[in-house]
C-alpha positions, 0 to 999 in steps of 0.5 A, spaced: 074 922 255 077 927 260 080 933 258 087 932 261 088 926 257 086 930 250 091 935 252 096 930 253 094 927 246 095 933 243 102 935 246 104 928 244 102 929 237 105 936 236 112 934 240 112 927 235 110 931 229 115 936 230 120 931 232 119 927 225 119 933 221 126 935 224 128 928 223 126 928 215 129 935 215 136 933 218 136 926 214 135 931 207 141 936 210 145 930 212 144 926 205 146 933 202 152 934 206 154 927 205 154 927 197 158 934 197 163 931 201 164 924 198 162 926 191 157 920 190 149 920 190 147 916 197 143 911 193 149 909 189 154 909 195 149 904 198 149 900 193 157 900 192 158 899 199 153 893 199 157 890 193 164 891 197 161 887 203 157 882 199 160 881 192 157 878 187 150 879 190 143 879 186 139 885 184 134 882 189 138 881 194 140 889 193 133 890 193 131 886 200 137 889 203 135 896 202 128 896 202 126 899 196 122 898 190 125 893 184 125 899 179 129 904 183 135 898 184 134 897 177 135 904 175 141 905 180 145 899 178 144 901 170 147 908 172 153 905 175 153 900 170 153 905 164 159 909 168 163 903 169 163 902 176 159 895 176 157 889 171 151 885 171 151 878 169 145 873 169 146 867 174 149 861 171 144 857 175 138 861 175 137 865 169 132 869 172 137 872 177 141 878 175 148 878 179 151 885 180 159 885 181 164 891 182 168 893 177 176 894 178 173 902 177 168 901 182 172 897 187 177 903 187 171 908 188 169 905 194 176 905 197 177 912 195 170 914 198 170 910 204 176 915 207 171 921 205 165 917 208 169 916 215 171 923 215 164 925 214 162 921 220 167 924 224 164 931 223 157 929 223 157 925 229 162 930 233 160 931 240 154 926 240 156 920 245 156 913 243 150 911 248 146 917 245 147 914 238 145 907 241 138 910 243 137 914 237 138 907 233 133 904 237 128 909 236 129 909 229 128 901 229 122 902 233 119 907 228 121 903 222 118 897 225 111 901 227 111 904 220 112 897 217 106 894 221 102 900 219 103 899 211 101 892 212 095 894 215 093 899 210 094 894 205 089 889 208 084 894 207 
């Protein structure tokens, strides 16, 4: 390989690694701010908001939508159930499935938190042009797709 290409690879590696580290740090920071502003843990909010949009879904649908392991969904749903925000019941047609629904308390919390979430987003995205958000979304989609491909390749080994 020529020396110029190696320098380019090194620069790309450094810039990419720095960007990924910044992205992770920013994700952690914004998650913490979200939780303080809304008063709800992000994992719990994602489930509550999903249930508000997709009433009476199964835990498997929650798992698939959020791309997390089943145990993580079960832990979070059980916590939400203990706090009275969701109810679980066995599917009437297939007793292997567990359905999850928002309780009235869960519906009320989603309504209350939705406004705080809207305010959070307005502040978090302040000064960022919609076209820049669109580009960022495309980059994240590509990065996620590449990571999924890598995981699949690693599983084959």
